[in-house]
A tleap script that builds the chain and sets N, CA, C and O, in Angstrom:
source leaprc.protein.ff14SB
mol = sequence {
  NMET ASP PRO THR GLN GLN PRO VAL GLY ALA
  ASP ALA SER LEU SER ALA ILE ARG THR LEU
  LEU GLY ALA ALA LEU GLY TRP LEU ALA GLY
  LYS GLY TYR ILE PRO GLN ASP GLN VAL GLY
  SER LEU VAL THR ALA LEU LEU VAL MET ALA
  PRO VAL LEU TRP GLY VAL ILE GLU LYS PHE
  ARG ARG GLU THR GLN THR GLN ILE ARG VAL
  ALA ALA ALA VAL ASN SER ALA SER SER PRO
  GLY PRO ILE ALA VAL SER SER THR SER GLN
  GLY ALA ASN CPRO
}
set mol.1.N position { 101.570 104.246 76.715 }
set mol.1.CA position { 100.275 103.613 76.890 }
set mol.1.C position { 99.192 104.585 76.471 }
set mol.1.O position { 99.259 105.776 76.777 }
set mol.2.N position { 98.204 104.080 75.778 }
set mol.2.CA position { 97.083 104.894 75.332 }
set mol.2.C position { 96.244 105.308 76.540 }
set mol.2.O position { 95.837 104.440 77.313 }
set mol.3.N position { 95.967 106.621 76.734 }
set mol.3.CA position { 95.226 107.057 77.921 }
set mol.3.C position { 93.789 106.565 77.964 }
set mol.3.O position { 93.157 106.605 79.019 }
set mol.4.N position { 93.257 106.096 76.827 }
set mol.4.CA position { 91.881 105.600 76.829 }
set mol.4.C position { 91.797 104.151 77.280 }
set mol.4.O position { 90.706 103.650 77.553 }
set mol.5.N position { 92.941 103.468 77.362 }
set mol.5.CA position { 92.948 102.076 77.786 }
set mol.5.C position { 93.133 101.978 79.289 }
set mol.5.O position { 93.899 102.732 79.888 }
set mol.6.N position { 92.422 101.042 79.880 }
set mol.6.CA position { 92.578 100.781 81.304 }
set mol.6.C position { 93.708 99.787 81.504 }
set mol.6.O position { 94.005 98.993 80.612 }
set mol.7.N position { 94.344 99.827 82.677 }
set mol.7.CA position { 95.356 98.807 82.964 }
set mol.7.C position { 94.741 97.414 82.897 }
set mol.7.O position { 93.526 97.257 83.020 }
set mol.8.N position { 95.579 96.413 82.703 }
set mol.8.CA position { 95.110 95.040 82.517 }
set mol.8.C position { 94.249 94.575 83.682 }
set mol.8.O position { 93.227 93.924 83.462 }
set mol.9.N position { 94.630 94.888 84.903 }
set mol.9.CA position { 93.896 94.417 86.074 }
set mol.9.C position { 92.676 95.240 86.427 }
set mol.9.O position { 91.960 94.899 87.369 }
set mol.10.N position { 92.415 96.329 85.689 }
set mol.10.CA position { 91.301 97.214 86.040 }
set mol.10.C position { 89.958 96.509 85.882 }
set mol.10.O position { 89.087 96.650 86.740 }
set mol.11.N position { 89.778 95.754 84.802 }
set mol.11.CA position { 88.509 95.049 84.603 }
set mol.11.C position { 88.272 94.028 85.702 }
set mol.11.O position { 87.155 93.897 86.204 }
set mol.12.N position { 89.313 93.310 86.075 }
set mol.12.CA position { 89.185 92.316 87.141 }
set mol.12.C position { 88.870 92.992 88.469 }
set mol.12.O position { 88.063 92.489 89.251 }
set mol.13.N position { 89.513 94.140 88.725 }
set mol.13.CA position { 89.259 94.859 89.974 }
set mol.13.C position { 87.828 95.367 90.033 }
set mol.13.O position { 87.153 95.227 91.053 }
set mol.14.N position { 87.363 95.960 88.927 }
set mol.14.CA position { 85.981 96.452 88.903 }
set mol.14.C position { 84.982 95.314 89.039 }
set mol.14.O position { 83.949 95.463 89.692 }
set mol.15.N position { 85.282 94.193 88.431 }
set mol.15.CA position { 84.407 93.033 88.549 }
set mol.15.C position { 84.368 92.531 89.988 }
set mol.15.O position { 83.308 92.171 90.499 }
set mol.16.N position { 85.530 92.507 90.637 }
set mol.16.CA position { 85.584 92.062 92.037 }
set mol.16.C position { 84.801 93.011 92.943 }
set mol.16.O position { 84.077 92.569 93.835 }
set mol.17.N position { 84.949 94.313 92.708 }
set mol.17.CA position { 84.207 95.290 93.520 }
set mol.17.C position { 82.714 95.125 93.311 }
set mol.17.O position { 81.942 95.157 94.269 }
set mol.18.N position { 82.299 94.948 92.056 }
set mol.18.CA position { 80.888 94.765 91.750 }
set mol.18.C position { 80.349 93.511 92.438 }
set mol.18.O position { 79.240 93.517 92.972 }
set mol.19.N position { 81.135 92.443 92.421 }
set mol.19.CA position { 80.716 91.185 93.040 }
set mol.19.C position { 80.617 91.333 94.554 }
set mol.19.O position { 79.660 90.860 95.167 }
set mol.20.N position { 81.614 91.994 95.161 }
set mol.20.CA position { 81.587 92.182 96.617 }
set mol.20.C position { 80.413 93.066 97.043 }
set mol.20.O position { 79.760 92.796 98.051 }
set mol.21.N position { 80.150 94.121 96.272 }
set mol.21.CA position { 78.997 94.965 96.594 }
set mol.21.C position { 77.696 94.175 96.490 }
set mol.21.O position { 76.818 94.286 97.346 }
set mol.22.N position { 77.588 93.379 95.434 }
set mol.22.CA position { 76.386 92.558 95.268 }
set mol.22.C position { 76.213 91.569 96.409 }
set mol.22.O position { 75.104 91.362 96.899 }
set mol.23.N position { 77.321 90.958 96.829 }
set mol.23.CA position { 77.251 89.993 97.926 }
set mol.23.C position { 76.872 90.676 99.238 }
set mol.23.O position { 76.042 90.169 99.993 }
set mol.24.N position { 77.491 91.836 99.505 }
set mol.24.CA position { 77.197 92.546 100.754 }
set mol.24.C position { 75.739 93.028 100.778 }
set mol.24.O position { 75.043 92.884 101.783 }
set mol.25.N position { 75.296 93.597 99.664 }
set mol.25.CA position { 73.903 94.069 99.621 }
set mol.25.C position { 72.927 92.899 99.603 }
set mol.25.O position { 71.823 93.009 100.137 }
set mol.26.N position { 73.317 91.781 98.996 }
set mol.26.CA position { 72.472 90.585 99.047 }
set mol.26.C position { 72.328 90.065 100.466 }
set mol.26.O position { 71.255 89.623 100.876 }
set mol.27.N position { 73.432 90.125 101.213 }
set mol.27.CA position { 73.378 89.706 102.619 }
set mol.27.C position { 72.439 90.623 103.405 }
set mol.27.O position { 71.628 90.157 104.206 }
set mol.28.N position { 72.560 91.944 103.165 }
set mol.28.CA position { 71.663 92.897 103.844 }
set mol.28.C position { 70.207 92.654 103.465 }
set mol.28.O position { 69.315 92.780 104.304 }
set mol.29.N position { 69.968 92.306 102.204 }
set mol.29.CA position { 68.596 92.002 101.772 }
set mol.29.C position { 68.107 90.722 102.430 }
set mol.29.O position { 66.941 90.630 102.813 }
set mol.30.N position { 68.983 89.734 102.564 }
set mol.30.CA position { 68.606 88.490 103.222 }
set mol.30.C position { 68.247 88.691 104.681 }
set mol.30.O position { 67.387 87.993 105.218 }
set mol.31.N position { 68.914 89.659 105.332 }
set mol.31.CA position { 68.601 89.962 106.734 }
set mol.31.C position { 67.357 90.843 106.862 }
set mol.31.O position { 66.832 91.027 107.960 }
set mol.32.N position { 66.887 91.387 105.735 }
set mol.32.CA position { 65.681 92.208 105.761 }
set mol.32.C position { 65.938 93.691 105.936 }
set mol.32.O position { 64.995 94.452 106.152 }
set mol.33.N position { 67.189 94.122 105.849 }
set mol.33.CA position { 67.495 95.540 106.015 }
set mol.33.C position { 67.135 96.370 104.791 }
set mol.33.O position { 66.768 97.539 104.915 }
set mol.34.N position { 67.241 95.767 103.605 }
set mol.34.CA position { 66.868 96.450 102.364 }
set mol.34.C position { 66.010 95.503 101.536 }
set mol.34.O position { 66.146 94.286 101.663 }
set mol.35.N position { 65.125 96.035 100.688 }
set mol.35.CA position { 64.303 95.162 99.844 }
set mol.35.C position { 65.154 94.410 98.810 }
set mol.35.O position { 66.105 94.963 98.257 }
set mol.36.N position { 64.804 93.161 98.561 }
set mol.36.CA position { 65.562 92.306 97.638 }
set mol.36.C position { 65.601 92.880 96.226 }
set mol.36.O position { 66.617 92.759 95.540 }
set mol.37.N position { 64.516 93.501 95.783 }
set mol.37.CA position { 64.469 94.003 94.409 }
set mol.37.C position { 65.317 95.263 94.202 }
set mol.37.O position { 65.501 95.693 93.063 }
set mol.38.N position { 65.827 95.850 95.260 }
set mol.38.CA position { 66.638 97.056 95.122 }
set mol.38.C position { 68.147 96.786 95.146 }
set mol.38.O position { 68.937 97.722 95.024 }
set mol.39.N position { 68.547 95.552 95.297 }
set mol.39.CA position { 69.973 95.227 95.384 }
set mol.39.C position { 70.701 95.646 94.113 }
set mol.39.O position { 71.739 96.303 94.193 }
set mol.40.N position { 70.185 95.285 92.953 }
set mol.40.CA position { 70.832 95.642 91.687 }
set mol.40.C position { 70.917 97.144 91.488 }
set mol.40.O position { 71.939 97.659 91.032 }
set mol.41.N position { 69.844 97.848 91.829 }
set mol.41.CA position { 69.840 99.307 91.686 }
set mol.41.C position { 70.843 99.962 92.631 }
set mol.41.O position { 71.505 100.930 92.258 }
set mol.42.N position { 70.958 99.442 93.842 }
set mol.42.CA position { 71.904 100.001 94.803 }
set mol.42.C position { 73.351 99.751 94.384 }
set mol.42.O position { 74.204 100.622 94.555 }
set mol.43.N position { 73.633 98.571 93.837 }
set mol.43.CA position { 74.988 98.286 93.353 }
set mol.43.C position { 75.348 99.265 92.247 }
set mol.43.O position { 76.446 99.820 92.236 }
set mol.44.N position { 74.417 99.479 91.313 }
set mol.44.CA position { 74.663 100.417 90.222 }
set mol.44.C position { 74.864 101.830 90.746 }
set mol.44.O position { 75.784 102.526 90.319 }
set mol.45.N position { 74.017 102.255 91.662 }
set mol.45.CA position { 74.126 103.611 92.212 }
set mol.45.C position { 75.456 103.803 92.936 }
set mol.45.O position { 76.094 104.844 92.783 }
set mol.46.N position { 75.879 102.822 93.716 }
set mol.46.CA position { 77.152 102.929 94.435 }
set mol.46.C position { 78.337 102.953 93.473 }
set mol.46.O position { 79.308 103.675 93.702 }
set mol.47.N position { 78.262 102.169 92.404 }
set mol.47.CA position { 79.347 102.167 91.429 }
set mol.47.C position { 79.409 103.475 90.650 }
set mol.47.O position { 80.486 103.892 90.222 }
set mol.48.N position { 78.272 104.120 90.464 }
set mol.48.CA position { 78.249 105.412 89.769 }
set mol.48.C position { 78.748 106.524 90.690 }
set mol.48.O position { 79.466 107.419 90.244 }
set mol.49.N position { 78.377 106.475 91.965 }
set mol.49.CA position { 78.756 107.540 92.899 }
set mol.49.C position { 80.189 107.405 93.406 }
set mol.49.O position { 80.766 108.398 93.850 }
set mol.50.N position { 80.771 106.239 93.359 }
set mol.50.CA position { 82.116 106.024 93.903 }
set mol.50.C position { 83.171 106.939 93.282 }
set mol.50.O position { 83.954 107.527 94.028 }
set mol.51.N position { 83.232 107.090 91.955 }
set mol.51.CA position { 84.245 107.995 91.396 }
set mol.51.C position { 84.048 109.451 91.814 }
set mol.51.O position { 85.018 110.186 91.998 }
set mol.52.N position { 82.795 109.862 91.961 }
set mol.52.CA position { 82.529 111.236 92.395 }
set mol.52.C position { 83.034 111.443 93.818 }
set mol.52.O position { 83.705 112.434 94.106 }
set mol.53.N position { 82.713 110.515 94.697 }
set mol.53.CA position { 83.181 110.619 96.079 }
set mol.53.C position { 84.703 110.552 96.151 }
set mol.53.O position { 85.318 111.277 96.934 }
set mol.54.N position { 85.310 109.695 95.345 }
set mol.54.CA position { 86.765 109.583 95.311 }
set mol.54.C position { 87.382 110.903 94.866 }
set mol.54.O position { 88.390 111.343 95.420 }
set mol.55.N position { 86.775 111.533 93.864 }
set mol.55.CA position { 87.276 112.815 93.375 }
set mol.55.C position { 87.189 113.906 94.429 }
set mol.55.O position { 88.113 114.709 94.566 }
set mol.56.N position { 86.100 113.947 95.171 }
set mol.56.CA position { 85.947 114.944 96.232 }
set mol.56.C position { 86.993 114.727 97.323 }
set mol.56.O position { 87.604 115.683 97.802 }
set mol.57.N position { 87.197 113.486 97.709 }
set mol.57.CA position { 88.182 113.171 98.748 }
set mol.57.C position { 89.587 113.537 98.280 }
set mol.57.O position { 90.360 114.120 99.040 }
set mol.58.N position { 89.926 113.198 97.033 }
set mol.58.CA position { 91.248 113.523 96.498 }
set mol.58.C position { 91.461 115.027 96.400 }
set mol.58.O position { 92.550 115.521 96.695 }
set mol.59.N position { 90.425 115.762 95.988 }
set mol.59.CA position { 90.550 117.218 95.892 }
set mol.59.C position { 90.807 117.816 97.278 }
set mol.59.O position { 91.666 118.685 97.429 }
set mol.60.N position { 90.072 117.357 98.276 }
set mol.60.CA position { 90.260 117.842 99.633 }
set mol.60.C position { 91.666 117.523 100.131 }
set mol.60.O position { 92.309 118.351 100.777 }
set mol.61.N position { 92.141 116.302 99.821 }
set mol.61.CA position { 93.477 115.892 100.249 }
set mol.61.C position { 94.552 116.755 99.602 }
set mol.61.O position { 95.485 117.195 100.274 }
set mol.62.N position { 94.427 117.001 98.296 }
set mol.62.CA position { 95.413 117.831 97.591 }
set mol.62.C position { 95.407 119.262 98.111 }
set mol.62.O position { 96.469 119.859 98.287 }
set mol.63.N position { 94.215 119.824 98.361 }
set mol.63.CA position { 94.135 121.192 98.883 }
set mol.63.C position { 94.767 121.284 100.265 }
set mol.63.O position { 95.459 122.254 100.571 }
set mol.64.N position { 94.533 120.283 101.093 }
set mol.64.CA position { 95.110 120.267 102.434 }
set mol.64.C position { 96.634 120.183 102.352 }
set mol.64.O position { 97.332 120.885 103.083 }
set mol.65.N position { 97.154 119.331 101.472 }
set mol.65.CA position { 98.602 119.223 101.321 }
set mol.65.C position { 99.201 120.526 100.801 }
set mol.65.O position { 100.293 120.915 101.216 }
set mol.66.N position { 98.500 121.199 99.899 }
set mol.66.CA position { 98.986 122.480 99.387 }
set mol.66.C position { 99.023 123.518 100.500 }
set mol.66.O position { 99.983 124.282 100.603 }
set mol.67.N position { 97.990 123.553 101.334 }
set mol.67.CA position { 97.959 124.502 102.448 }
set mol.67.C position { 99.096 124.218 103.428 }
set mol.67.O position { 99.699 125.147 103.963 }
set mol.68.N position { 99.385 122.964 103.660 }
set mol.68.CA position { 100.477 122.605 104.569 }
set mol.68.C position { 101.808 123.053 103.982 }
set mol.68.O position { 102.648 123.599 104.697 }
set mol.69.N position { 102.012 122.823 102.664 }
set mol.69.CA position { 103.262 123.251 102.023 }
set mol.69.C position { 103.421 124.761 102.061 }
set mol.69.O position { 104.518 125.263 102.305 }
set mol.70.N position { 102.324 125.498 101.820 }
set mol.70.CA position { 102.385 126.965 101.846 }
set mol.70.C position { 102.712 127.444 103.253 }
set mol.70.O position { 103.546 128.334 103.423 }
set mol.71.N position { 102.068 126.868 104.263 }
set mol.71.CA position { 102.333 127.264 105.646 }
set mol.71.C position { 103.785 126.964 106.026 }
set mol.71.O position { 104.423 127.764 106.711 }
set mol.72.N position { 104.302 125.834 105.592 }
set mol.72.CA position { 105.689 125.490 105.894 }
set mol.72.C position { 106.646 126.458 105.202 }
set mol.72.O position { 107.661 126.846 105.779 }
set mol.73.N position { 106.327 126.847 103.974 }
set mol.73.CA position { 107.187 127.786 103.256 }
set mol.73.C position { 107.159 129.164 103.909 }
set mol.73.O position { 108.192 129.826 104.012 }
set mol.74.N position { 105.981 129.594 104.349 }
set mol.74.CA position { 105.863 130.889 105.020 }
set mol.74.C position { 106.618 130.862 106.343 }
set mol.74.O position { 107.314 131.821 106.677 }
set mol.75.N position { 106.488 129.792 107.086 }
set mol.75.CA position { 107.174 129.677 108.376 }
set mol.75.C position { 108.683 129.648 108.199 }
set mol.75.O position { 109.408 130.274 108.973 }
set mol.76.N position { 109.164 128.933 107.196 }
set mol.76.CA position { 110.612 128.866 107.013 }
set mol.76.C position { 111.162 130.188 106.482 }
set mol.76.O position { 112.307 130.536 106.768 }
set mol.77.N position { 110.366 130.924 105.717 }
set mol.77.CA position { 110.826 132.212 105.194 }
set mol.77.C position { 110.821 133.289 106.273 }
set mol.77.O position { 111.633 134.213 106.225 }
set mol.78.N position { 109.917 133.182 107.246 }
set mol.78.CA position { 109.819 134.217 108.275 }
set mol.78.C position { 110.689 133.937 109.495 }
set mol.78.O position { 110.858 134.815 110.342 }
set mol.79.N position { 111.242 132.732 109.600 }
set mol.79.CA position { 112.100 132.445 110.753 }
set mol.79.C position { 113.459 133.101 110.547 }
set mol.79.O position { 113.970 133.127 109.428 }
set mol.80.N position { 114.049 133.630 111.617 }
set mol.80.CA position { 115.307 134.340 111.476 }
set mol.80.C position { 116.498 133.432 111.223 }
set mol.80.O position { 117.566 133.912 110.846 }
set mol.81.N position { 116.340 132.155 111.419 }
set mol.81.CA position { 117.457 131.237 111.232 }
set mol.81.C position { 118.300 131.172 112.489 }
set mol.81.O position { 117.917 131.731 113.517 }
set mol.82.N position { 119.424 130.512 112.431 }
set mol.82.CA position { 120.270 130.385 113.623 }
set mol.82.C position { 120.907 131.724 113.984 }
set mol.82.O position { 121.280 132.514 113.116 }
set mol.83.N position { 121.018 131.948 115.261 }
set mol.83.CA position { 121.618 133.185 115.759 }
set mol.83.C position { 123.114 132.945 115.932 }
set mol.83.O position { 123.530 131.987 116.584 }
set mol.84.N position { 123.907 133.820 115.345 }
set mol.84.CA position { 125.359 133.692 115.447 }
set mol.84.C position { 125.830 134.310 116.754 }
set mol.84.O position { 125.446 135.429 117.094 }
set mol.85.N position { 126.649 133.589 117.471 }
set mol.85.CA position { 127.199 134.070 118.743 }
set mol.85.C position { 128.709 134.167 118.556 }
set mol.85.O position { 129.368 133.192 118.193 }
set mol.86.N position { 129.232 135.330 118.804 }
set mol.86.CA position { 130.686 135.470 118.660 }
set mol.86.C position { 131.366 134.948 119.919 }
set mol.86.O position { 130.777 134.953 121.000 }
set mol.87.N position { 132.585 134.507 119.774 }
set mol.87.CA position { 133.298 133.914 120.896 }
set mol.87.C position { 133.735 134.990 121.909 }
set mol.87.O position { 134.014 134.662 123.062 }
set mol.88.N position { 133.798 136.242 121.503 }
set mol.88.CA position { 134.237 137.297 122.431 }
set mol.88.C position { 133.089 137.764 123.332 }
set mol.88.O position { 133.334 138.348 124.388 }
set mol.89.N position { 131.860 137.516 122.931 }
set mol.89.CA position { 130.746 138.019 123.755 }
set mol.89.C position { 130.283 137.009 124.788 }
set mol.89.O position { 129.365 137.315 125.550 }
set mol.90.N position { 130.859 135.844 124.852 }
set mol.90.CA position { 130.410 134.833 125.805 }
set mol.90.C position { 131.173 134.975 127.117 }
set mol.90.O position { 132.253 134.407 127.279 }
set mol.91.N position { 130.628 135.704 128.013 }
set mol.91.CA position { 131.168 135.799 129.350 }
set mol.91.C position { 132.425 136.620 129.477 }
set mol.91.O position { 132.966 136.707 130.580 }
set mol.92.N position { 132.910 137.210 128.452 }
set mol.92.CA position { 134.140 138.002 128.566 }
set mol.92.C position { 133.786 139.437 128.889 }
set mol.92.O position { 132.909 140.029 128.261 }
set mol.93.N position { 134.476 139.994 129.879 }
set mol.93.CA position { 134.272 141.396 130.236 }
set mol.93.C position { 135.368 142.233 129.594 }
set mol.93.O position { 136.546 141.962 129.826 }
set mol.94.N position { 135.036 143.214 128.816 }
set mol.94.CA position { 136.072 144.026 128.180 }
set mol.94.C position { 136.785 144.932 129.148 }
set mol.94.O position { 137.683 145.675 128.751 }
savepdb mol mol.pdb
quit
């Protein structure tokens, strides 16, 4: 697949997100929480900022997973492992 092409459903998904954002912000404008003339600008701003926020969240998630893997590797390397007990040392008096 060409890396410059989006998956088939990507356009439909982006259109659905744009429509839902417009509807939600239109509802907020109808209730008087935001000015009606700013709905289009807010939809555009949210669609522009969404990939940036997604990237920050993903970077934080990957760094956290890497730290967890490193800590697990350090812990497993520093643990002594199972202790071997010989059968002659269990309660036997020489």
